[in-house]
DOKOLBA-296222 format. One line per 4 residues: number of its first residue (from 1); their letters; for each residue y, z, x of C-alpha. Coordinates in pm, 1 decimal, decimal comma. Example, Ala and Ser with C-alpha at 12.3 -4.5 7.8 and 13.67 -1.06 7.14 Angstrom:
2
1 = AS = -450,0:780,0:1230,0; -106,0:714,0:1367,0 .
***
This chain:
464
1 = MKRI = -524,2:3878,4:-249,2; -542,3:3581,7:-13,7; -313,2:3600,7:288,6; -119,7:3281,7:363,0 .
5 = AIIG = 91,6:3225,8:674,5; 355,2:2956,1:707,3; 475,4:2901,3:1064,1; 821,3:2747,8:1080,4 .
9 = GGIS = 1124,6:2798,0:859,2; 1267,0:2446,0:852,8; 1274,4:2240,5:535,4; 899,6:2169,7:564,2 .
13 = GLSA = 800,1:2535,5:581,6; 1048,4:2639,0:312,9; 927,8:2357,6:84,5; 567,7:2467,7:131,8 .
17 = LHFL = 670,1:2822,6:41,7; 853,5:2698,2:-266,3; 560,2:2490,0:-390,8; 313,7:2774,3:-331,6 .
21 = KQAA = 529,8:3016,4:-526,9; 587,9:2765,6:-807,1; 214,6:2700,9:-844,4; 56,7:3038,4:-771,4 .
25 = GDSL = 332,6:3290,6:-837,4; 246,4:3634,9:-702,2; -128,4:3570,3:-681,2; -98,1:3494,5:-309,5 .
29 = EITL = 31,0:3710,3:-24,2; 256,6:3464,3:158,0; 453,4:3523,3:477,3; 673,3:3266,0:649,6 .
33 = FEKD = 741,0:3326,5:1020,4; 1047,3:3171,8:1185,5; 1119,7:3234,9:1553,1; 1496,5:3187,3:1520,1 .
37 = RRPG = 1725,3:3441,0:1356,2; 1804,6:3196,9:1077,2; 1585,1:2954,6:883,1; 1659,6:2583,2:853,4 .
41 = GTID = 1546,8:2430,3:1181,1; 1770,5:2131,6:1255,1; 1944,9:2169,9:917,8; 2266,9:2366,0:950,2 .
45 = TDRS = 2628,3:2314,3:851,1; 2939,7:2400,6:1047,3; 3215,4:2505,5:807,6; 3535,5:2567,6:996,1 .
49 = DGFI = 3898,9:2454,0:1005,9; 3848,2:2289,9:667,2; 3572,9:2057,0:798,1; 3213,2:2051,5:674,0 .
53 = SDWG = 2987,4:1903,1:941,2; 2607,1:1900,6:933,0; 2417,6:1965,9:1256,0; 2121,3:1736,8:1191,8 .
57 = PNGF = 2046,2:1542,4:874,0; 2347,7:1505,6:648,0; 2165,8:1449,6:320,9; 1873,5:1282,0:148,9 .
61 = LDKV = 1830,8:969,4:-61,1; 1812,2:1044,3:-433,4; 1515,6:807,7:-474,7; 1243,4:1076,6:-463,0 .
65 = PLTL = 1187,2:1264,4:-792,2; 1001,7:1545,1:-613,5; 1304,8:1647,2:-408,5; 1529,7:1635,6:-713,6 .
69 = SMVD = 1275,8:1844,4:-907,4; 1283,3:2104,6:-632,3; 1664,7:2101,6:-643,9; 1647,2:2163,4:-1019,7 .
73 = ELGL = 1395,9:2445,4:-978,5; 1634,3:2609,6:-732,6; 1924,0:2575,1:-976,4; 2119,9:2349,4:-741,3 .
77 = RPFL = 2171,8:2041,1:-958,2; 2538,3:2132,8:-1036,7; 2614,1:2151,0:-663,4; 2477,6:1807,9:-570,6 .
81 = EPAS = 2726,7:1565,5:-421,4; 2626,9:1196,9:-414,8; 2791,1:965,3:-165,5; 3109,4:801,6:-285,4 .
85 = PKAE = 3058,7:448,5:-424,5; 3342,7:345,4:-193,1; 3111,9:418,6:101,5; 2854,7:152,6:15,1 .
89 = KRFI = 2974,8:-91,5:281,8; 2775,5:-71,9:604,7; 2852,8:-241,6:931,1; 2694,6:-356,6:1257,8 .
93 = YRHN = 2908,9:-377,1:1569,4; 2864,9:-694,6:1773,0; 3094,5:-904,2:1992,0; 3378,0:-648,5:1967,7 .
97 = CLHE = 3383,7:-663,9:1589,9; 3242,1:-479,9:1287,8; 3036,1:-709,0:1063,3; 2958,6:-602,0:709,3 .
101 = ITPS = 2591,2:-612,7:608,6; 2604,9:-775,2:269,1; 2312,3:-803,6:24,1; 2442,9:-1144,1:-86,1 .
105 = PFKF = 2246,7:-1418,5:94,8; 2533,9:-1663,2:54,2; 2788,0:-1424,7:207,6; 2545,1:-1335,4:484,2 .
109 = LGSP = 2493,0:-1700,3:576,8; 2866,4:-1719,2:638,8; 2877,1:-1399,2:844,0; 2939,1:-1432,4:1219,2 .
113 = LLTL = 2705,7:-1137,7:1289,5; 2445,0:-1395,8:1391,9; 2505,7:-1733,6:1547,2; 2434,8:-2041,8:1336,2 .
117 = PGRL = 2093,8:-2092,7:1504,5; 2015,1:-1726,1:1441,5; 2101,5:-1755,7:1071,7; 1901,0:-2075,3:1035,8 .
121 = RLVC = 1600,3:-1909,9:1200,9; 1628,3:-1615,1:964,1; 1627,6:-1831,9:651,0; 1307,5:-1995,8:776,1 .
125 = EPFV = 1124,2:-1665,6:721,9; 945,6:-1780,1:401,4; 783,7:-2062,2:596,8; 648,1:-1844,8:880,0 .
129 = KAKK = 273,0:-1798,5:856,3; 161,8:-1447,8:771,1; -30,7:-1236,0:1018,7; -399,6:-1245,8:929,1 .
133 = DELE = -552,2:-972,6:1142,9; -529,5:-596,9:1083,6; -410,1:-513,5:1435,9; -122,8:-269,4:1463,3 .
137 = EPIF = 207,8:-426,9:1563,7; 534,5:-292,1:1709,4; 837,6:-318,4:1480,8; 1021,1:-546,3:1724,3 .
141 = DFAV = 731,4:-791,4:1756,9; 700,5:-810,1:1379,2; 1073,3:-876,6:1340,2; 1081,0:-1145,2:1609,0 .
145 = RRIG = 781,5:-1317,3:1451,7; 924,6:-1310,2:1099,6; 1303,9:-1348,3:1137,2; 1363,2:-1449,4:1499,5 .
149 = REAA = 1469,8:-1272,3:1818,3; 1845,7:-1275,6:1754,3; 1813,3:-1113,4:1410,0; 1556,6:-867,3:1547,8 .
153 = ENMI = 1784,9:-755,8:1832,0; 2102,1:-730,1:1625,6; 1976,8:-614,7:1286,2; 1636,3:-445,2:1319,7 .
157 = VPMV = 1688,6:-270,5:1654,3; 2006,2:-85,7:1539,1; 1838,9:6,1:1209,5; 1546,7:159,6:1398,9 .
161 = SGIF = 1776,1:349,6:1635,8; 1977,8:470,9:1337,7; 1674,8:608,6:1152,6; 1443,4:719,7:1432,6 .
165 = GGDA = 1665,1:719,7:1740,7; 1376,9:507,9:1862,4; 1281,0:200,0:2060,5; 1172,7:-76,7:1820,5 .
169 = KKLS = 954,8:-224,5:2094,2; 740,5:90,5:2104,3; 736,2:213,9:1744,3; 450,6:122,1:1510,6 .
173 = LPAC = 537,6:-95,3:1209,7; 268,8:47,5:974,9; 363,4:404,1:1073,4; 741,3:362,8:1038,3 .
177 = FPIM = 776,8:91,6:772,8; 444,4:58,7:589,4; 609,9:-128,9:301,0; 713,8:-409,1:538,3 .
181 = AEME = 355,5:-452,7:651,7; 233,3:-446,4:290,4; 491,8:-706,5:183,8; 371,1:-958,6:438,1 .
185 = KEYG = 8,4:-886,1:360,0; 52,3:-924,1:-17,0; 310,8:-1202,5:-39,8; 297,8:-1372,3:301,1 .
189 = SLFK = 676,1:-1333,9:339,7; 942,4:-1063,3:313,6; 1176,8:-1290,6:116,7; 901,7:-1388,3:-126,0 .
193 = ALIA = 809,3:-1021,9:-166,5; 1168,9:-921,9:-240,7; 1203,4:-1195,2:-502,7; 872,6:-1100,5:-667,2 .
197 = RKKA = 956,1:-730,4:-673,3; 1303,8:-796,0:-810,2; 1152,3:-996,2:-1095,0; 917,2:-704,8:-1159,8 .
201 = GSNA = 1212,1:-466,2:-1179,7; 1149,9:-289,1:-849,7; 1439,7:-188,2:-626,6; 1219,9:-141,4:-319,6 .
205 = GPAG = 1330,5:-321,8:-6,5; 1140,4:-366,9:321,0; 1221,5:-8,7:423,5; 1125,7:139,6:85,1 .
209 = PSGR = 1301,5:214,2:-244,0; 1678,0:221,5:-223,1; 1875,0:530,2:-310,6; 2215,1:695,8:-272,4 .
213 = LTSF = 2272,4:944,4:5,6; 2312,3:1286,9:-154,7; 2407,8:1626,7:-20,2; 2568,5:1943,5:-154,7 .
217 = KNGL = 2934,0:2025,2:-204,4; 2937,4:2272,8:83,3; 2701,0:2084,3:314,8; 2325,2:2041,6:337,2 .
221 = YTLI = 2267,2:2398,7:456,1; 2337,1:2502,4:96,3; 1973,9:2409,1:25,6; 1845,5:2635,7:304,0 .
225 = ETMH = 2071,8:2925,1:205,4; 1951,3:2907,2:-154,4; 1584,9:2903,4:-54,1; 1643,5:3193,1:184,0 .
229 = RRYG = 1806,9:3399,9:-90,7; 1531,8:3324,3:-339,2; 1236,9:3378,3:-105,0; 1386,2:3621,9:144,2 .
233 = DYIK = 1117,8:3883,1:74,6; 854,6:3640,8:208,6; 1048,4:3519,1:514,4; 1044,9:3697,0:850,2 .
237 = TGIE = 1293,9:3559,8:1102,2; 1311,2:3634,2:1473,4; 930,1:3641,6:1496,8; 760,6:3389,5:1725,3 .
241 = VVRI = 396,3:3284,1:1695,7; 248,0:3209,6:2038,4; -122,5:3149,1:1970,7; -374,9:3095,3:1692,4 .
245 = DKSE = -743,0:3185,2:1720,7; -1018,4:3125,4:1466,8; -1301,8:3360,3:1377,4; -1525,1:3418,3:1075,9 .
249 = DGFH = -1267,0:3641,1:908,9; -985,0:3386,0:934,8; -704,9:3270,9:1161,4; -565,5:3526,0:1405,5 .
253 = LHFK = -193,2:3480,1:1464,9; -68,7:3623,2:1793,3; 301,8:3699,5:1819,1; 541,5:3737,8:2108,1 .
257 = SREP = 644,1:4094,7:2027,7; 411,4:4241,0:1764,1; 44,0:4299,5:1691,1; -177,5:4007,0:1578,8 .
261 = EVFE = -244,4:3948,0:1208,7; -527,9:3770,8:1028,2; -470,6:3508,9:758,4; -716,2:3302,8:555,1 .
265 = TVFC = -484,3:3001,4:540,0; -219,8:2876,3:782,6; 42,6:2606,7:725,7; 185,6:2485,5:1057,2 .
269 = ATPS = 536,1:2362,2:976,2; 683,4:2357,4:1326,5; 750,0:2047,1:1536,8; 418,2:1908,2:1659,8 .
273 = LAAA = 498,5:1988,7:2024,6; 552,2:2354,0:1931,3; 236,8:2357,5:1718,6; 36,4:2220,2:2012,8 .
277 = NFFS = 95,0:2541,1:2208,6; -68,6:2748,4:1933,0; -408,4:2590,0:1995,8; -433,8:2613,5:2375,6 .
281 = GMDK = -726,5:2854,9:2343,5; -871,1:2753,2:2008,1; -909,8:2375,8:2050,2; -790,4:2174,5:2350,8 .
285 = KLQA = -846,6:1842,0:2173,8; -626,0:1944,3:1882,7; -364,7:2064,6:2129,4; -376,5:1730,5:2313,9 .
289 = LLES = -344,6:1533,8:1990,1; -31,4:1723,6:1885,4; 115,2:1690,4:2234,9; 62,8:1312,4:2222,6 .
293 = IPYA = 334,2:1268,4:1956,3; 649,6:1203,5:2162,5; 1003,4:1299,9:2067,6; 1338,9:1133,9:2134,4 .
297 = SISV = 1637,8:1341,2:2235,1; 1955,3:1301,5:2031,8; 2309,9:1436,4:2033,8; 2538,6:1450,9:1732,0 .
301 = VSLG = 2911,7:1454,4:1807,9; 3142,9:1541,9:1517,3; 3510,8:1459,9:1564,8; 3792,8:1520,1:1318,9 .
305 = YYRR = 4123,9:1330,8:1334,4; 4444,4:1303,1:1141,9; 4408,3:1000,2:915,3; 4728,6:853,4:1056,1 .
309 = DVRH = 4569,8:845,5:1404,0; 4289,5:604,5:1303,3; 4379,1:237,7:1262,1; 4064,5:126,1:1074,8 .
313 = NLEG = 4066,3:175,0:696,6; 3724,9:347,8:712,6; 3620,9:198,4:380,5; 3245,3:222,9:412,2 .
317 = FGFL = 2951,7:430,7:525,8; 2979,6:367,2:897,9; 2826,8:137,8:1156,4; 2528,7:89,1:1387,6 .
321 = VPRN = 2533,0:-57,6:1738,6; 2264,4:-293,5:1876,7; 2140,0:-187,2:2217,7; 2264,6:-510,2:2377,3 .
325 = QNLR = 2635,3:-428,5:2327,1; 2672,1:-208,2:2637,3; 2769,3:102,5:2438,8; 2601,7:443,9:2455,7 .
329 = ILGS = 2663,9:545,2:2095,8; 2390,2:448,2:1850,3; 2627,2:445,6:1556,3; 2879,8:650,5:1366,9 .
333 = IWTS = 2892,9:780,5:1011,3; 3232,1:805,3:841,5; 3149,9:1138,2:681,0; 3484,6:1189,3:509,9 .
337 = SIFK = 3450,3:848,7:341,6; 3105,5:944,6:212,7; 3177,9:1302,8:104,8; 3546,7:1346,4:21,6 .
341 = DSAP = 3561,8:1723,6:78,9; 3407,0:1715,0:427,6; 3753,8:1695,6:586,5; 4087,0:1856,8:492,0 .
345 = PGMV = 4349,2:1644,4:313,2; 4507,7:1393,0:548,8; 4218,2:1409,7:794,9; 3893,7:1219,0:859,3 .
349 = LFRT = 3557,3:1314,6:1006,5; 3328,0:1102,0:1224,5; 2967,1:1192,0:1294,4; 2842,8:991,6:1593,2 .
353 = MVGG = 2492,0:974,7:1740,8; 2429,5:936,1:2113,3; 2103,4:906,3:2308,0; 1769,9:833,6:2149,6 .
357 = ATDP = 1460,3:687,7:2311,5; 1654,3:412,2:2486,9; 1903,8:654,7:2647,8; 1714,2:981,5:2704,4 .
361 = EAVY = 1953,7:1111,0:2970,3; 2250,1:1123,3:2731,5; 2145,0:1460,4:2590,9; 2196,7:1619,8:2934,7 .
365 = LAEP = 2562,3:1515,9:2958,0; 2804,0:1806,9:2947,2; 2982,2:1847,8:2614,1; 3322,8:1732,2:2745,9 .
369 = ELIR = 3160,5:1417,0:2885,5; 2978,2:1345,5:2558,5; 3302,6:1384,8:2366,7; 3479,2:1155,0:2614,6 .
373 = VVEN = 3210,2:886,7:2574,1; 3232,9:902,6:2195,2; 3613,2:902,0:2194,0; 3633,3:598,6:2421,7 .
377 = ELNR = 3374,6:395,6:2233,5; 3505,3:487,2:1888,3; 3851,1:385,9:2007,4; 3721,7:37,7:2090,4 .
381 = IVGL = 3575,6:1,0:1742,8; 3806,3:177,2:1494,2; 4120,2:236,3:1699,4; 4219,2:594,4:1779,5 .
385 = EGKP = 4580,9:682,6:1851,6; 4550,8:1058,5:1894,0; 4317,7:1332,4:2011,8; 4063,1:1499,0:1782,9 .
389 = VYTR = 4168,8:1819,4:1610,7; 3807,9:1921,9:1548,5; 3511,2:1880,5:1785,6; 3150,6:1991,1:1757,3 .
393 = VFKY = 2849,4:1882,6:1964,4; 2491,5:1943,0:1852,7; 2216,3:1861,6:2105,4; 1841,7:1822,6:2047,8 .
397 = EQGI = 1625,6:1762,0:2355,4; 1324,7:1714,2:2125,7; 1511,3:1574,6:1831,5; 1320,9:1306,4:1641,7 .
401 = PQFV = 942,9:1240,2:1645,0; 848,9:891,2:1756,8; 574,8:710,7:1565,2; 468,0:497,3:1859,5 .
405 = MGHP = 175,9:256,9:1864,0; -145,4:437,4:1772,2; 23,2:685,4:1537,9; -185,1:590,9:1228,2 .
409 = QKMK = -502,2:660,7:1427,4; -360,4:996,7:1535,9; -301,0:1089,2:1172,1; -664,6:1011,1:1089,3 .
413 = QLEG = -770,3:1238,2:1374,9; -541,3:1512,8:1244,7; -706,4:1485,0:902,0; -1038,3:1534,0:1079,9 .
417 = FEKQ = -915,9:1856,0:1241,0; -794,9:1986,8:903,4; -1147,7:1926,9:767,6; -1301,3:2088,2:1074,5 .
421 = YPGL = -1089,3:2400,6:1024,1; -1069,9:2465,7:646,9; -755,4:2657,9:569,0; -546,3:2493,5:844,0 .
425 = YFTG = -273,6:2250,0:733,6; 1,4:2060,3:912,6; 335,5:1966,5:764,3; 664,9:1853,6:914,5 .
429 = NAYD = 846,1:1537,7:1014,0; 607,4:1442,6:1294,8; 337,4:1298,9:1070,1; 439,1:1078,9:773,9 .
433 = GVGL = 817,7:1036,8:799,6; 1123,2:1184,5:966,0; 1357,7:1227,6:667,1; 1411,8:1529,2:444,3 .
437 = NDCV = 1234,1:1358,6:154,5; 935,1:1286,2:380,1; 912,2:1654,4:474,2; 923,2:1766,8:111,8 .
441 = IRSE = 657,8:1513,3:8,9; 428,1:1610,6:297,4; 458,2:1982,4:214,9; 379,6:1922,1:-151,6 .
445 = KVVT = 71,8:1720,3:-51,9; -71,7:1985,8:179,5; -1,9:2261,7:-73,9; -177,6:2056,9:-341,7 .
449 = RFLI = -474,9:2003,4:-110,5; -492,9:2377,5:-54,0; -478,4:2452,6:-426,9; -747,1:2195,6:-506,1 .
453 = RDKD = -972,3:2296,7:-218,2; -954,2:2670,4:-281,7; -1209,8:2764,5:-545,6; -985,4:3035,7:-690,1 .
457 = FKWI = -711,9:2788,4:-775,8; -892,3:2494,5:-933,6; -734,8:2583,5:-1266,2; -381,8:2518,9:-1141,4 .
461 = SFDR = -210,1:2201,1:-1256,7; 29,8:2077,4:-992,3; 106,1:1736,2:-1136,1; 466,2:1630,8:-1079,8 .
***
């Protein structure tokens, strides 16, 4: 029986385990190693005092059939909780005011989010010549070229910080938003592309297909708990891999506190910086490649208030803050407006992000100082008349991978290393996308490659 090791018990490693078991059943000897005492990685849910607050991601968009299929296979469909339709409004904070981002072009043209010159420049986008060369471009440069500097700074920059915690001036457009690059290449204009795709019945925008944020009735960790219960016999927690060596008989996994083991196939599902350390003796170039993917630090501050102590009506999803507004918070999600049971009756829950690539020192603030910063800045925006009754701070010094310029070339190099070392696969959010859906898709792809490549499993149909 072939021995398979999965290193890392976050959603990527657990998804890989799920897909392997779904496809191959008991015909493989699979072991997942997780260094922490619990699986889940950055996915966890604090359930206390009647509040349900997620540590890291707070859901996934229901636009990916693969994720929903996995949810069905785990028997979790009845426990799904889609975001409330009342939370569809989204805002950007500028000039001491929240401005709704409306899909209606006529309403947007009347919005004071941008100045009149800024709005006029944006509507000129269809007449801007398309980029002809194939050179990689930063997101910010692309946005300035297509829709103007004011729209780039006040619409694209906060979107990028909200998704990646990143600096739009350093992140790669084709790596982060490949559909945007394809739209310009195919149609010559984002507006023209949107019109053409709408006529064709597609709901895909510049950032990809739209979808509704979805979680579970008791928080996102419900997914991890279910996978742990189902596959607990194959999961070993509290065991840290420190090195991987390669020989003719397979991959030798060296552990911090136990004897080495040999496996024919290894799925690395840890953050890329952690995976880099595994290859310090086996391949310095592979180690250097994995180390070259930077991360942005991020802090998540969850605050619960009595509803009567918040002046804003909180009808919406939340807001993002452009980096030119002299605030430290990147944005805030109105969790209790999105998921009604995330706060007790008569109370509300905010989930606010601080730090990111443009404010890397924020993660080192003491918890009381972080809470003070968030309280003060939220007060300016939504009006707070009391102190929070619930506080939680979750810090990640290496929180979100950054797909900086050159990332597509790095991914081609990584593919080369996977070919050089048959049986070695990489999955996680550091490669193709940072969201939960991206992790699930990546894990399914590498598992499928393994099943196709391995001569004993060519009979398996893994078509979803």
